[in-house]
C-alpha positions in Angstrom: -82.4 -66.9 10.0 -86.0 -68.0 10.2 -87.7 -69.2 7.0 -90.5 -66.8 6.1 -92.5 -69.7 4.6 -92.4 -72.5 7.2 -90.8 -70.9 10.2 -87.8 -73.3 10.3 -84.8 -71.6 12.1 -82.2 -73.7 10.3 -81.7 -72.0 6.9 -78.6 -72.1 4.7 -76.8 -69.3 2.9 -76.3 -70.2 -0.7 -74.8 -66.9 -2.0 -73.5 -63.7 -0.5 -72.5 -60.5 -2.3 -72.5 -56.8 -1.8 -75.8 -55.1 -2.5 -76.0 -52.4 -5.1 -75.6 -49.7 -2.5 -72.3 -51.3 -1.3 -73.5 -50.6 2.3 -75.2 -53.9 2.8 -74.7 -57.6 2.0 -77.3 -59.5 0.0 -77.7 -63.1 1.0 -79.6 -65.7 -0.9 -80.9 -68.4 1.5 -82.5 -71.8 1.2 -84.7 -73.7 3.7 -83.9 -77.4 3.7 -87.3 -78.1 5.5 -89.6 -76.7 2.9 -87.3 -75.9 -0.1 -88.1 -72.2 0.0 -85.7 -69.6 -1.3 -85.5 -66.0 0.0 -83.2 -63.1 0.2 -82.0 -61.2 3.2 -79.9 -58.0 3.6 -77.4 -57.4 6.3 -76.2 -53.9 7.3 -73.7 -52.6 9.7 -75.3 -50.9 12.7 -73.0 -48.8 14.8 -75.3 -48.4 17.7 -79.0 -48.9 18.7 -80.8 -45.6 18.4 -83.8 -44.5 20.4 -86.1 -41.8 19.0 -87.6 -39.4 21.5 -90.9 -38.2 20.2 -92.2 -34.6 20.8 -94.7 -36.2 23.3 -91.7 -37.6 25.3 -92.5 -41.2 24.2 -89.4 -43.3 23.4 -89.3 -45.9 20.6 -86.5 -47.8 18.8 -85.3 -46.2 15.7 -86.8 -47.9 12.6 -84.8 -47.5 9.4 -87.8 -48.9 7.4 -90.1 -46.2 8.8 -87.6 -43.5 7.8 -87.3 -45.0 4.4 -91.1 -45.2 3.9 -91.6 -41.5 4.8 -88.8 -40.4 2.4 -90.1 -42.6 -0.4 -93.6 -41.2 0.0 -92.3 -37.7 -0.3 -90.4 -38.7 -3.5 -93.2 -40.6 -5.2 -93.4 -39.9 -8.9 -90.2 -37.8 -8.8 -87.4 -38.3 -11.3 -84.9 -39.6 -8.7 -83.1 -42.9 -9.2 -83.8 -45.4 -6.4 -80.0 -45.8 -5.8 -79.8 -42.1 -5.0 -82.6 -42.4 -2.5 -80.9 -45.4 -0.9 -77.6 -43.5 -0.7 -79.4 -40.6 0.9 -81.1 -42.8 3.5 -77.9 -44.6 4.3 -76.1 -41.2 4.7 -78.9 -40.0 7.1 -78.6 -43.2 9.2 -74.8 -43.0 9.3 -75.0 -39.4 10.4 -77.5 -40.3 13.2 -75.3 -43.2 14.4 -72.1 -41.2 14.3 -73.5 -38.3 16.4 -72.4 -40.2 19.5 -75.7 -40.2 21.2 -78.1 -43.2 21.4 -81.1 -40.9 22.1 -82.1 -38.8 19.1 -85.0 -36.4 19.0 -87.6 -36.8 16.3 -87.2 -33.1 15.5 -83.5 -33.6 14.9 -84.2 -36.5 12.5 -86.8 -34.4 10.7 -84.4 -31.5 10.2 -81.6 -33.8 8.9 -84.1 -35.4 6.5 -85.3 -32.0 5.3 -81.7 -30.9 4.8 -81.0 -33.9 2.6 -84.2 -33.6 0.6 -83.6 -29.9 0.0 -80.3 -30.9 -1.8 -82.0 -33.5 -4.0 -85.5 -32.4 -4.9 -87.5 -29.3 -3.9 -90.9 -30.9 -4.5 -90.0 -33.8 -2.2 -88.7 -31.3 0.3 -92.0 -29.4 0.4 -94.0 -32.7 0.6 -92.0 -33.9 3.5 -92.1 -30.5 5.2 -95.9 -30.4 4.9 -96.2 -33.5 7.0 -93.3 -32.8 9.3 -94.4 -29.2 10.0 -98.0 -30.2 10.1 -99.4 -27.8 7.5 -103.1 -27.2 8.1 -104.0 -24.7 5.3 -102.9 -23.7 1.8 -101.4 -20.5 3.4 -98.9 -22.7 5.2 -97.7 -24.0 1.8 -97.6 -20.4 0.4 -95.4 -19.2 3.3 -93.1 -22.1 3.2 -92.6 -22.0 -0.6 -92.2 -18.2 -0.5 -89.2 -18.8 1.8 -87.6 -21.0 -0.8 -87.8 -18.5 -3.6 -84.8 -16.1 -3.8 -85.6 -12.4 -3.4 -84.9 -10.3 -6.4 -83.3 -6.9 -6.1 -86.5 -4.8 -6.4 -88.8 -7.0 -4.4 -89.7 -6.0 -0.8 -89.2 -8.8 1.7 -92.4 -10.1 3.3 
């Protein structure tokens, strides 16, 4: 592992233990060249995924990009960070276990929305507003109206 401080490629592992999510391994490392200490995380990756964008462009799946977008939608929400990490790991496992190396961005978006809907409605609406490209306040109204259960005397719109 390359040292982030001096670039030396010969670093030493001083300590390894399971991370809090029990899905990755946390390693404390030491660089003998500069004396720097840093932490790395190691995860199991079942297969290399390629995301096929709606434009047809292909790019490597980036777990960090997925995590950033989910964390943005959950900003200032009362959700424990461990629960978010578990959800992200579950989404990645689900994508990897689908058996395909090529995954459509729409499919990823739907899986994320499904997971967010189970955890937090506000985060779900926030993510959907970007994913579905809301342009006007009416778009929010229509989407939120679909979330509300119909009562017996109300006409469906």
